[in-house]
KEDO-985396 format. One record per residue: x negated, y negated, z negated of N, C-alpha, C, O in turn; residue in three letters. Coordinates in steps of 0.2 Angstrom, whole numbers, padded with zeros to 4 digits, always signed. Layout:
<pts>
XYZXYZXYZXYZALA...
</pts>
This chain:
<pts>
+0289+0941-1005+0294+0946-1003+0301+0944-1007+0300+0943-1013MET+0306+0943-1004+0313+0941-1007+0314+0947-1012+0316+0945-1018ILE+0313+0953-1010+0315+0958-1014+0311+0959-1021+0314+0961-1026SER+0305+0956-1021+0301+0956-1027+0304+0951-1032+0305+0952-1038LYS+0306+0945-1029+0308+0939-1032+0315+0941-1036+0315+0940-1042LEU+0320+0944-1032+0326+0946-1034+0325+0952-1039+0329+0952-1044ILE+0321+0956-1039+0319+0961-1043+0316+0958-1050+0317+0962-1055GLY+0314+0952-1050+0312+0949-1056+0317+0946-1060+0316+0944-1066ASN+0323+0946-1057+0329+0943-1061+0330+0946-1067+0332+0943-1072PHE+0329+0953-1067+0330+0957-1074+0326+0955-1080+0327+0956-1086LYS+0320+0951-1078+0315+0948-1083+0318+0941-1086+0315+0938-1090ASN+0323+0938-1083+0325+0931-1084+0330+0931-1090+0335+0935-1090ILE+0329+0926-1095+0334+0925-1099+0337+0919-1099+0334+0914-1099LYS+0344+0918-1098+0347+0912-1097+0353+0911-1101+0357+0916-1102ILE+0354+0905-1105+0360+0904-1109+0365+0900-1105+0363+0895-1101ALA+0371+0901-1105+0376+0898-1102+0381+0895-1107+0383+0899-1112VAL+0382+0889-1107+0386+0885-1111+0392+0882-1107+0390+0878-1103ILE+0398+0883-1109+0403+0880-1105+0410+0882-1107+0410+0885-1112GLY+0415+0881-1103+0422+0882-1104+0423+0889-1102+0424+0890-1096ASP+0424+0893-1107+0426+0901-1106+0433+0901-1104+0437+0898-1108LEU+0435+0905-1099+0442+0906-1098+0443+0914-1095+0439+0917-1093MET+0449+0916-1096+0452+0922-1094+0457+0921-1089+0462+0919-1090LEU+0455+0924-1083+0461+0923-1077+0464+0930-1077+0461+0935-1076ASP+0471+0929-1078+0476+0935-1078+0480+0934-1072+0482+0929-1070GLU+0481+0941-1069+0486+0941-1063+0491+0946-1064+0490+0951-1067TYR+0497+0944-1062+0503+0948-1061+0505+0949-1054+0507+0944-1051ILE+0504+0954-1051+0506+0955-1044+0511+0959-1042+0513+0964-1046MET+0515+0958-1037+0521+0962-1036+0524+0960-1029+0520+0957-1025GLY+0530+0962-1028+0533+0960-1022+0540+0958-1023+0543+0960-1028LYS+0543+0953-1019+0550+0950-1020+0554+0953-1014+0553+0953-1008VAL+0560+0956-1017+0565+0958-1012+0571+0954-1013+0575+0954-1008ASP+0573+0951-1018+0579+0948-1020+0578+0941-1024+0573+0940-1027ARG+0584+0938-1025+0584+0932-1029+0588+0934-1035+0592+0938-1035ILE+0585+0931-1040+0589+0933-1047+0596+0930-1047+0597+0925-1044SER+0601+0934-1050+0608+0932-1051+0608+0926-1056+0613+0922-1056PRO+0603+0926-1060+0603+0922-1066+0602+0915-1065+0604+0910-1069GLU+0597+0914-1059+0595+0907-1057+0592+0908-1050+0590+0913-1048ALA+0591+0902-1046+0589+0903-1040+0581+0903-1040+0578+0899-1037PRO+0579+0909-1042+0572+0910-1043+0571+0918-1040+0575+0922-1040VAL+0564+0919-1037+0564+0926-1035+0563+0931-1040+0560+0929-1046PRO+0564+0937-1039+0563+0942-1044+0557+0946-1042+0557+0950-1037VAL+0552+0946-1046+0545+0949-1044+0545+0956-1047+0546+0957-1053VAL+0545+0961-1043+0544+0968-1045+0537+0970-1046+0533+0971-1041LYS+0535+0970-1052+0528+0970-1054+0524+0977-1052+0527+0982-1054VAL+0519+0976-1048+0516+0983-1046+0508+0983-1049+0506+0988-1050THR+0506+0977-1051+0499+0978-1054+0498+0972-1059+0500+0966-1058GLU+0495+0973-1065+0492+0968-1069+0484+0968-1070+0482+0974-1071GLU+0481+0963-1069+0474+0963-1070+0471+0956-1073+0474+0951-1073LYS+0465+0957-1076+0462+0950-1078+0454+0950-1075+0451+0955-1074PHE+0452+0944-1075+0445+0943-1073+0442+0938-1077+0446+0934-1079VAL+0435+0938-1078+0433+0932-1081+0432+0926-1077+0430+0926-1071LEU+0434+0920-1080+0435+0914-1076+0430+0908-1080+0428+0909-1085GLY+0430+0903-1076+0426+0897-1079+0419+0899-1080+0416+0902-1076GLY+0416+0896-1085+0410+0898-1087+0408+0905-1088+0403+0908-1087ALA+0413+0909-1090+0413+0916-1090+0412+0920-1084+0409+0925-1084ALA+0414+0917-1079+0412+0920-1072+0405+0918-1070+0402+0922-1066ASN+0402+0912-1072+0395+0911-1071+0391+0916-1075+0386+0919-1072VAL+0392+0918-1081+0390+0923-1084+0390+0930-1081+0385+0933-1081ILE+0396+0932-1078+0397+0938-1075+0393+0939-1069+0390+0944-1067ASN+0392+0933-1065+0387+0933-1060+0380+0934-1062+0376+0937-1058ASN+0378+0931-1066+0371+0932-1069+0370+0939-1071+0365+0942-1069LEU+0374+0941-1075+0374+0948-1077+0374+0954-1072+0370+0959-1073ALA+0378+0953-1067+0378+0957-1061+0371+0957-1058+0370+0963-1055ALA+0367+0952-1058+0361+0952-1054+0355+0954-1060+0349+0954-1058LEU+0357+0957-1066+0352+0959-1070+0349+0955-1075+0345+0957-1079GLY+0351+0948-1075+0348+0944-1080+0351+0945-1087+0356+0948-1088ALA+0347+0943-1092+0349+0944-1098+0352+0937-1101+0349+0932-1100ASN+0358+0937-1103+0362+0931-1104+0364+0930-1110+0367+0935-1113VAL+0364+0924-1113+0366+0921-1119+0373+0918-1118+0373+0913-1114TYR+0378+0920-1121+0384+0916-1119+0386+0911-1124+0388+0913-1130CYS+0387+0905-1123+0390+0900-1128+0396+0896-1126+0397+0893-1120GLY+0400+0896-1130+0407+0892-1129+0411+0893-1134+0409+0894-1140GLY+0417+0891-1133+0422+0890-1139+0429+0894-1137+0431+0893-1131LEU+0431+0899-1141+0437+0902-1140+0441+0902-1146+0439+0901-1151VAL+0448+0904-1145+0453+0904-1151+0451+0910-1155+0447+0915-1153GLY+0455+0911-1161+0455+0916-1165+0461+0921-1163+0466+0921-1167LYS+0461+0923-1157+0466+0927-1155+0465+0934-1151+0459+0935-1150ASP+0470+0938-1148+0468+0943-1145+0465+0943-1138+0461+0947-1135ASN+0467+0937-1135+0464+0935-1129+0456+0934-1129+0452+0936-1124LYS+0454+0931-1134+0447+0930-1136+0443+0937-1136+0438+0938-1132ALA+0446+0942-1139+0443+0949-1140+0443+0952-1132+0438+0955-1130GLU+0448+0951-1128+0449+0953-1122+0444+0950-1118+0441+0953-1113LYS+0442+0944-1119+0437+0941-1115+0430+0943-1117+0426+0944-1112LEU+0428+0943-1123+0422+0944-1125+0420+0952-1123+0415+0954-1122ILE+0425+0956-1124+0424+0964-1123+0423+0965-1115+0420+0970-1113ASN+0425+0960-1111+0424+0961-1104+0418+0960-1101+0417+0962-1096ALA+0413+0957-1105+0407+0955-1103+0403+0961-1103+0403+0966-1107PHE+0398+0961-1098+0393+0967-1097+0389+0968-1103+0388+0963-1107PRO+0385+0974-1104+0381+0974-1110+0375+0970-1110+0372+0969-1116LYS+0373+0967-1104+0367+0962-1105+0369+0955-1106+0365+0950-1105ASN+0375+0954-1110+0377+0948-1111+0377+0947-1119+0381+0951-1122VAL+0374+0942-1122+0374+0942-1129+0379+0937-1131+0379+0932-1128ASP+0384+0938-1135+0390+0934-1136+0389+0930-1143+0394+0927-1145CYS+0384+0930-1146+0383+0927-1152+0383+0920-1153+0384+0917-1158ASN+0383+0917-1147+0383+0909-1147+0390+0907-1146+0392+0901-1146LEU+0395+0911-1146+0402+0910-1145+0405+0908-1151+0403+0912-1156ILE+0409+0902-1152+0412+0900-1158+0420+0902-1158+0423+0900-1153LEU+0422+0904-1163+0430+0905-1163+0433+0900-1167+0431+0899-1173LYS+0437+0896-1164+0441+0890-1168+0448+0892-1169+0451+0895-1166ALA+0450+0888-1175+0457+0889-1178+0462+0885-1174+0467+0887-1173ASP+0459+0879-1171+0463+0874-1169+0465+0874-1161+0468+0869-1159ASN+0463+0880-1158+0464+0880-1150+0465+0887-1148+0462+0892-1151ARG+0469+0889-1143+0469+0895-1141+0463+0897-1136+0459+0892-1133PRO+0462+0903-1134+0458+0905-1129+0460+0902-1123+0466+0903-1122THR+0456+0899-1118+0459+0897-1112+0461+0902-1107+0457+0906-1105ILE+0467+0903-1106+0470+0908-1101+0474+0905-1095+0478+0900-1096VAL+0472+0907-1089+0477+0905-1083+0480+0911-1080+0476+0916-1078LYS+0486+0911-1081+0490+0918-1078+0494+0916-1072+0497+0911-1072LYS+0493+0919-1067+0496+0918-1060+0500+0924-1058+0499+0930-1059ARG+0506+0922-1056+0511+0927-1053+0510+0927-1046+0510+0921-1043VAL+0509+0933-1043+0508+0933-1035+0512+0938-1032+0513+0944-1035ILE+0516+0936-1027+0520+0941-1023+0517+0941-1016+0517+0936-1012ALA+0514+0947-1014+0511+0947-1008+0504+0943-1008+0500+0944-1013GLY+0504+0938-1004+0498+0934-1004+0500+0927-1006+0496+0922-1006HIS+0506+0926-1009+0508+0920-1011+0509+0919-1019+0512+0923-1023GLN+0506+0914-1021+0506+0912-1028+0513+0909-1030+0514+0904-1026GLN+0516+0911-1035+0523+0909-1036+0523+0904-1042+0526+0900-1042LEU+0518+0905-1046+0518+0902-1053+0511+0903-1056+0508+0908-1056LEU+0509+0897-1060+0503+0898-1064+0505+0895-1072+0507+0889-1072ARG+0503+0900-1076+0504+0898-1083+0498+0897-1087+0493+0901-1086LEU+0496+0891-1090+0490+0889-1093+0492+0889-1101+0497+0886-1103ASP+0487+0892-1104+0485+0891-1111+0479+0888-1113+0474+0890-1111TRP+0479+0882-1115+0474+0878-1116+0475+0871-1120+0481+0868-1120GLU+0470+0869-1124+0471+0863-1128+0465+0859-1126+0459+0861-1127GLU+0466+0853-1123+0460+0849-1120+0458+0844-1125+0461+0838-1124GLU+0454+0845-1130+0452+0840-1134+0445+0842-1136+0443+0848-1136PHE+0441+0836-1138+0434+0837-1139+0432+0842-1145+0436+0842-1150TYR+0427+0845-1145+0424+0849-1151+0423+0844-1156+0422+0838-1155ILE+0423+0846-1162+0421+0842-1167+0414+0842-1169+0410+0846-1165ASN+0411+0838-1174+0404+0838-1175+0401+0844-1178+0396+0847-1176GLU+0405+0847-1182+0402+0854-1185+0402+0860-1180+0397+0864-1180ASP+0406+0860-1175+0406+0864-1169+0399+0863-1164+0396+0867-1162GLU+0399+0857-1164+0393+0854-1160+0386+0856-1163+0382+0857-1160GLU+0386+0855-1169+0380+0856-1173+0378+0864-1173+0373+0866-1172ASN+0384+0868-1174+0382+0875-1174+0380+0877-1167+0375+0881-1167THR+0382+0875-1162+0381+0877-1155+0373+0874-1154+0369+0878-1152ILE+0372+0868-1156+0364+0866-1156+0360+0871-1159+0355+0873-1157ILE+0361+0872-1166+0357+0876-1170+0356+0883-1167+0351+0885-1167GLU+0361+0886-1165+0361+0893-1161+0356+0892-1156+0352+0897-1155ASN+0357+0887-1152+0353+0887-1146+0346+0886-1148+0341+0888-1145LEU+0345+0882-1153+0337+0881-1155+0334+0888-1157+0328+0888-1156LYS+0338+0892-1160+0336+0899-1162+0333+0903-1156+0329+0907-1157ASN+0336+0902-1150+0335+0905-1144+0330+0902-1139+0327+0905-1135HIS+0329+0895-1140+0327+0892-1134+0320+0894-1132+0318+0894-1126ILE+0316+0896-1137+0309+0898-1135+0309+0904-1131+0304+0906-1127LYS+0314+0908-1131+0315+0914-1126+0318+0913-1120+0318+0917-1115ASP+0321+0907-1119+0325+0906-1113+0320+0903-1106+0316+0899-1107LEU+0322+0905-1100+0320+0903-1095+0324+0897-1092+0321+0893-1088ASN+0330+0897-1094+0335+0892-1091+0341+0891-1095+0342+0896-1099ALA+0345+0886-1094+0351+0885-1097+0356+0882-1092+0354+0878-1088VAL+0362+0884-1091+0367+0882-1087+0372+0879-1091+0374+0882-1096ILE+0375+0873-1089+0380+0870-1091+0386+0870-1087+0386+0867-1082LEU+0391+0874-1088+0397+0875-1085+0403+0871-1087+0406+0873-1091SER+0404+0865-1084+0409+0861-1086+0416+0861-1082+0416+0860-1076ASP+0421+0863-1085+0428+0863-1083+0432+0858-1086+0438+0858-1085TYR+0429+0853-1089+0432+0847-1092+0438+0849-1097+0443+0846-1097ASN+0436+0854-1101+0441+0856-1106+0439+0854-1114+0442+0856-1119LYS+0433+0850-1114+0432+0847-1121+0426+0849-1124+0424+0847-1130GLY+0422+0854-1121+0416+0857-1124+0410+0853-1123+0407+0851-1128LEU+0409+0851-1117+0403+0848-1115+0403+0841-1116+0404+0837-1111LEU+0404+0838-1122+0404+0831-1123+0398+0828-1121+0393+0831-1120THR+0397+0822-1121+0391+0818-1119+0386+0819-1125+0380+0820-1123LYS+0388+0819-1131+0384+0820-1137+0380+0827-1136+0374+0828-1137SER+0384+0833-1135+0382+0839-1135+0378+0840-1129+0372+0843-1129LEU+0379+0838-1124+0376+0839-1117+0369+0836-1117+0364+0838-1115SER+0369+0829-1120+0362+0826-1121+0357+0830-1126+0351+0830-1124GLN+0360+0832-1131+0356+0836-1136+0353+0842-1132+0348+0844-1134LYS+0358+0846-1128+0355+0852-1125+0350+0850-1120+0344+0853-1120ILE+0351+0845-1115+0346+0843-1110+0340+0841-1114+0335+0843-1112ILE+0340+0837-1119+0334+0835-1123+0331+0841-1126+0324+0842-1125LYS+0334+0846-1129+0330+0852-1131+0327+0856-1125+0322+0859-1126LEU+0331+0856-1120+0327+0860-1114+0322+0857-1111+0317+0860-1109CYS+0322+0850-1111+0316+0846-1108+0310+0847-1113+0304+0846-1111ARG+0311+0847-1119+0305+0847-1124+0302+0854-1124+0296+0855-1125GLU+0306+0859-1121+0303+0866-1121+0302+0869-1114+0301+0875-1113ASN+0303+0864-1109+0301+0866-1102+0305+0871-1100+0303+0876-1096ASN+0312+0871-1102+0317+0875-1100+0321+0872-1095+0324+0866-1096VAL+0322+0875-1088+0326+0872-1083+0333+0871-1086+0336+0876-1090ILE+0337+0866-1084+0344+0865-1086+0348+0862-1080+0346+0857-1078VAL+0352+0866-1078+0356+0865-1072+0364+0864-1075+0366+0867-1079THR+0367+0860-1070+0374+0859-1072+0379+0859-1066+0377+0857-1060VAL+0385+0862-1067+0391+0861-1063+0395+0857-1066+0399+0858-1070ASP+0395+0851-1064+0398+0845-1068+0405+0843-1064+0406+0844-1058PRO+0410+0841-1069+0416+0837-1066+0415+0830-1065+0411+0827-1069LYS+0416+0827-1060+0414+0820-1059+0415+0815-1064+0411+0811-1065PRO+0421+0816-1068+0422+0811-1073+0417+0811-1079+0416+0806-1083LYS+0414+0817-1079+0409+0818-1085+0402+0818-1082+0397+0819-1086ASN+0401+0815-1076+0394+0816-1073+0389+0812-1078+0383+0814-1077ILE+0390+0807-1081+0386+0803-1085+0384+0807-1092+0379+0805-1095SER+0387+0812-1093+0385+0817-1099+0379+0820-1097+0375+0822-1102ASN+0377+0821-1091+0372+0826-1089+0365+0822-1086+0361+0825-1083PHE+0364+0815-1089+0358+0812-1086+0352+0816-1089+0352+0818-1095VAL+0348+0816-1084+0341+0820-1086+0340+0827-1085+0335+0830-1088GLY+0346+0831-1082+0346+0837-1081+0341+0839-1076+0339+0835-1072ALA+0339+0846-1075+0335+0848-1069+0339+0847-1063+0336+0844-1058SER+0345+0849-1062+0348+0849-1056+0355+0849-1057+0358+0852-1063SER+0360+0847-1053+0367+0848-1053+0369+0851-1046+0366+0850-1041ILE+0375+0854-1046+0377+0857-1040+0384+0856-1039+0388+0860-1039THR+0387+0849-1037+0393+0847-1036+0395+0849-1029+0390+0850-1025PRO+0401+0850-1027+0403+0851-1020+0404+0844-1017+0403+0839-1021ASN+0405+0843-1011+0405+0837-1007+0410+0832-1010+0409+0826-1012LYS+0416+0834-1011+0422+0830-1014+0419+0827-1021+0420+0821-1022LYS+0417+0832-1025+0414+0830-1032+0409+0825-1031+0408+0821-1036GLU+0404+0826-1027+0398+0822-1026+0401+0814-1025+0398+0809-1028ALA+0405+0814-1020+0408+0807-1018+0411+0804-1024+0410+0798-1026TYR+0415+0808-1028+0419+0805-1033+0414+0803-1039+0415+0798-1043ALA+0409+0806-1040+0404+0805-1045+0400+0798-1045+0398+0796-1050ALA+0400+0796-1039+0397+0790-1037+0401+0784-1035+0399+0779-1033VAL+0408+0786-1036+0414+0782-1033+0412+0779-1026+0413+0774-1025ASP+0410+0784-1022+0409+0782-1015+0415+0784-1010+0418+0789-1011ALA+0416+0780-1005+0421+0781-0999+0418+0788-0996+0412+0789-0994ASN+0423+0792-0994+0421+0798-0990+0418+0797-0983+0416+0801-0979SER+0418+0791-0981+0415+0789-0975+0408+0788-0975+0404+0788-0970SER+0406+0787-0982+0398+0785-0982+0394+0791-0982+0397+0797-0983GLU+0388+0790-0979+0383+0796-0977+0382+0800-0983+0380+0797-0989ASN+0382+0806-0983+0382+0811-0989+0375+0810-0992+0374+0811-0998ILE+0370+0809-0987+0363+0809-0989+0362+0802-0994+0358+0803-0999ASP+0366+0797-0993+0365+0791-0998+0368+0794-1004+0366+0792-1009ILE+0374+0797-1004+0377+0799-1010+0372+0804-1014+0371+0803-1020VAL+0369+0809-1011+0365+0813-1014+0359+0810-1017+0357+0812-1023GLY+0356+0805-1013+0350+0802-1016+0352+0797-1022+0348+0796-1027GLU+0358+0795-1022+0361+0790-1027+0362+0794-1033+0360+0792-1039GLU+0365+0800-1032+0366+0804-1038+0359+0806-1042+0359+0806-1048LEU+0354+0808-1037+0347+0810-1040+0344+0804-1044+0341+0806-1049LYS+0345+0798-1042+0341+0793-1044+0345+0790-1050+0342+0787-1055LYS+0351+0790-1050+0356+0786-1055+0355+0790-1061+0355+0787-1067LYS+0356+0797-1060+0356+0801-1066+0350+0804-1068+0350+0809-1072TYR+0344+0802-1065+0338+0805-1067+0336+0812-1066+0333+0816-1070ASN+0339+0815-1060+0338+0822-1059+0332+0824-1055+0329+0820-1051LEU+0330+0830-1056+0324+0833-1053+0327+0834-1045+0323+0832-1040ASP+0332+0837-1045+0336+0839-1038+0343+0838-1039+0346+0839-1044THR+0347+0838-1033+0354+0838-1033+0355+0843-1027+0352+0843-1021VAL+0360+0848-1028+0362+0853-1023+0369+0851-1021+0373+0852-1026LEU+0371+0849-1015+0378+0848-1014+0381+0853-1009+0378+0854-1004ILE+0386+0857-1011+0388+0862-1007+0394+0858-1003+0398+0855-1005THR+0394+0860-0996+0398+0857-0991+0402+0861-0987+0403+0860-0981ARG+0405+0866-0990+0409+0871-0987+0406+0873-0980+0401+0876-0979SER+0410+0873-0975+0408+0875-0968+0401+0871-0966+0398+0873-0961GLU+0400+0866-0969+0393+0862-0966+0388+0865-0970+0382+0863-0969GLU+0388+0869-0975+0382+0873-0978+0381+0869-0985+0386+0866-0988GLY+0375+0868-0986+0372+0865-0992+0367+0859-0990+0364+0860-0985MET+0366+0855-0994+0361+0850-0994+0357+0849-1001+0360+0847-1006THR+0351+0850-1000+0347+0850-1007+0343+0843-1006+0340+0842-1001LEU+0343+0839-1011+0340+0833-1012+0334+0834-1017+0335+0834-1023TYR+0328+0835-1014+0322+0836-1019+0318+0831-1017+0320+0825-1017ASP+0311+0832-1016+0307+0827-1014+0308+0825-1006+0307+0820-1004LYS+0311+0830-1003+0313+0829-0996+0321+0831-0996+0323+0835-1001GLU+0324+0830-0991+0331+0832-0990+0331+0838-0986+0328+0838-0980ILE+0334+0844-0988+0334+0850-0985+0342+0852-0983+0346+0853-0987HIS+0343+0852-0977+0350+0855-0975+0350+0862-0973+0346+0864-0969ASN+0354+0866-0976+0354+0873-0976+0361+0875-0973+0366+0875-0977ILE+0361+0877-0967+0367+0878-0964+0371+0885-0967+0367+0889-0969PRO+0377+0885-0967+0381+0890-0969+0381+0896-0964+0379+0895-0958THR+0382+0902-0966+0381+0908-0962+0388+0912-0963+0388+0917-0959TYR+0392+0911-0968+0398+0915-0969+0402+0917-0963+0404+0912-0959ALA+0403+0923-0961+0406+0925-0955+0414+0925-0956+0417+0923-0951LYS+0416+0926-0962+0424+0925-0963+0424+0922-0970+0420+0924-0975GLU+0429+0918-0971+0431+0915-0978+0437+0917-0979+0442+0915-0976VAL+0438+0921-0984+0444+0924-0987+0447+0920-0993+0453+0919-0994TYR+0442+0918-0998+0443+0915-1004+0438+0911-1007+0432+0914-1008ASP+0438+0905-1008+0433+0901-1011+0433+0901-1018+0428+0899-1021VAL+0438+0904-1021+0438+0904-1029+0431+0907-1031+0429+0913-1029THR+0429+0903-1036+0423+0905-1040+0416+0905-1036+0411+0906-1038GLY+0417+0902-1030+0410+0902-1026+0405+0897-1029+0399+0898-1029ALA+0408+0892-1032+0403+0887-1036+0400+0890-1041+0394+0889-1043GLY+0403+0895-1045+0400+0898-1050+0395+0902-1048+0389+0903-1051ASP+0396+0906-1042+0390+0909-1040+0385+0905-1037+0379+0908-1038THR+0386+0900-1034+0380+0896-1032+0376+0894-1038+0370+0896-1038VAL+0378+0891-1043+0374+0889-1048+0371+0894-1052+0365+0893-1054ILE+0374+0900-1052+0371+0906-1056+0364+0908-1052+0359+0909-1055SER+0366+0909-1045+0360+0912-1041+0355+0906-1041+0349+0907-1041VAL+0357+0900-1039+0352+0894-1039+0347+0894-1044+0341+0894-1043PHE+0350+0894-1050+0346+0893-1057+0342+0899-1058+0336+0899-1058THR+0346+0905-1057+0341+0912-1058+0336+0912-1053+0330+0915-1055LEU+0336+0911-1047+0331+0911-1042+0325+0906-1044+0319+0907-1044ALA+0327+0900-1046+0322+0895-1048+0318+0898-1054+0312+0898-1054LYS+0322+0901-1059+0319+0903-1065+0314+0909-1064+0309+0910-1067ALA+0316+0912-1059+0312+0919-1057+0305+0917-1053+0302+0922-1051ALA+0304+0911-1051+0299+0908-1048+0299+0906-1041+0294+0904-1037GLY+0305+0904-1039+0307+0901-1032+0306+0894-1032+0307+0891-1038ALA+0304+0891-1026+0305+0884-1026+0312+0881-1026+0317+0885-1025THR+0313+0876-1027+0320+0873-1027+0324+0875-1020+0329+0877-1019TRP+0319+0873-1015+0322+0875-1008+0323+0882-1007+0329+0884-1005GLU+0319+0886-1009+0320+0894-1009+0326+0896-1013+0329+0901-1011GLU+0327+0893-1019+0333+0894-1023+0339+0893-1020+0343+0896-1020ALA+0339+0887-1016+0345+0885-1013+0347+0890-1008+0353+0892-1007ALA+0342+0892-1004+0343+0897-0998+0346+0903-1001+0351+0906-0997LYS+0344+0905-1006+0346+0912-1009+0353+0911-1012+0357+0915-1012ILE+0354+0905-1015+0361+0903-1017+0366+0903-1012+0372+0904-1012ALA+0364+0900-1006+0368+0900-1000+0370+0906-0997+0375+0907-0995ASN+0365+0911-0998+0366+0917-0996+0372+0921-1000+0377+0924-0997ALA+0371+0920-1007+0376+0923-1011+0383+0920-1011+0388+0923-1011ALA+0383+0913-1009+0390+0910-1009+0393+0913-1003+0399+0914-1002GLY+0389+0914-0998+0392+0916-0991+0395+0923-0992+0400+0925-0988GLY+0392+0927-0997+0395+0934-0998+0401+0934-1002+0406+0937-1001ILE+0402+0929-1007+0408+0929-1012+0414+0926-1008+0419+0927-1010VAL+0413+0921-1003+0419+0918-1000+0422+0924-0995+0427+0922-0993VAL+0418+0929-0994+0421+0935-0990+0425+0939-0994+0428+0944-0991GLY+0425+0939-1000+0429+0943-1005+0435+0940-1008+0435+0933-1008LYS+0440+0944-1010+0446+0941-1013+0445+0939-1021+0443+0944-1024ILE+0447+0933-1022+0447+0932-1030+0439+0930-1033+0435+0930-1029GLY+0438+0929-1039+0433+0928-1042+0428+0934-1041+0430+0939-1044THR+0423+0934-1038+0418+0940-1037+0410+0939-1039+0408+0933-1040SER+0407+0944-1039+0400+0944-1040+0396+0947-1034+0399+0950-1030THR+0390+0946-1035+0385+0948-1029+0381+0954-1032+0378+0953-1038VAL+0380+0959-1028+0374+0964-1031+0368+0962-1028+0367+0960-1023SER+0362+0965-1031+0355+0964-1030+0355+0966-1022+0351+0963-1018GLU+0358+0972-1021+0357+0975-1014+0360+0971-1008+0358+0970-1003LYS+0366+0968-1010+0370+0964-1005+0366+0957-1004+0366+0954-0999GLU+0363+0954-1009+0359+0948-1009+0353+0949-1005+0352+0945-1000LEU+0349+0954-1006+0343+0955-1002+0344+0956-0995+0341+0953-0990ILE+0349+0960-0994+0351+0962-0986+0354+0956-0983+0352+0954-0977SER+0358+0952-0986+0360+0946-0983+0355+0941-0982+0354+0938-0976THR+0351+0939-0987+0346+0935-0986+0341+0937-0980+0340+0932-0976TYR+0339+0943-0980+0335+0945-0975+0338+0944-0968+0334+0943-0963ASN+0344+0945-0967+0348+0945-0961+0348+0938-0958+0348+0936-0952SER+0348+0933-0963+0349+0926-0962+0342+0923-0960+0341+0921-0955ILE+0337+0923-0965+0331+0920-0964+0325+0924-0961+0322+0921-0957TYR+0324+0930-0963+0319+0934-0961+0319+0935-0953+0313+0936-0951ASN+0324+0935-0950+0325+0936-0943+0321+0930-0940+0318+0931-0934ALA+0322+0924-0943+0319+0919-0940+0312+0917-0942+0308+0913-0940GLY+0309+0921-0947+0303+0921-0950+0302+0915-0954+0296+0912-0955GLY+0307+0913-0958+0307+0907-0962+0307+0908-0969+0307+0904-0973THR+0306+0914-0971+0306+0916-0978+0300+0915-0981+0295+0918-0979CYS+0299+0910-0987+0292+0909-0990+0292+0912-0997+0288+0911-1001GLU+0297+0917-0998+0298+0919-1005+0292+0924-1006+0292+0928-1011CYS
</pts>
């Protein structure tokens, strides 16, 4: 029963290590052009912030009841406190390091109506140092025996170096802990030996330097073999998903309306990993992740999925045809 498997999510412990971000929004309306310069004047009606990057992965897991250890790097600034305080109660932030030499990553967007006018980024893109790397590994070692899975959320901001990533993957393999990755193509070699990766179609082609006209199945199998992965899950937008396991499994999309794909990849890797850790097969986990992805693209902005939504949506897709094996 899918409800029993999803109900087991609350017993799962997952560590997420990656690039933590804060997404801030200034929203308003434009009625005139500034007399000072040829730019629109935004009359602000609302300001809000949401968890972004790896923090959105954590938020998705927490929303489904998992117990989450949060690992990453933030600055010693008020934005760090804002980010950490925004996590739900079932998130342990003791793996987060605060660094003197970089700010907390913030992406601030100015939006008028449905139009983004400007984005401001606070970030420093350089690799973590050896002391920071060692601290993260030692902290993870202290928790590894309690973990069911580890997710590496790579936004190419300098945290998940090849050295750190390989140490994490080795530690997970030695302790029979699932380790999944949402990678940036330029860093794909950092994640050799992971349990699974979840690139989108464009990222998959870029990761093996393939022409977009090449058969996607050749790309998926090459990724799996070249980087010594148990499985590969490629998200393909309106074409659904394809899982490369011992066999190839094509999973069609079902999303009725697509309003915003922001954060959909975060939701997919969260639910894919969580479902596998809770006892699903890789194929079943991919189907559950597909249902979750279809829910969040029907919402505006980075969003999470509730247990009730996920069970209902999964049943409406798969149980009607009698294909559920959960």
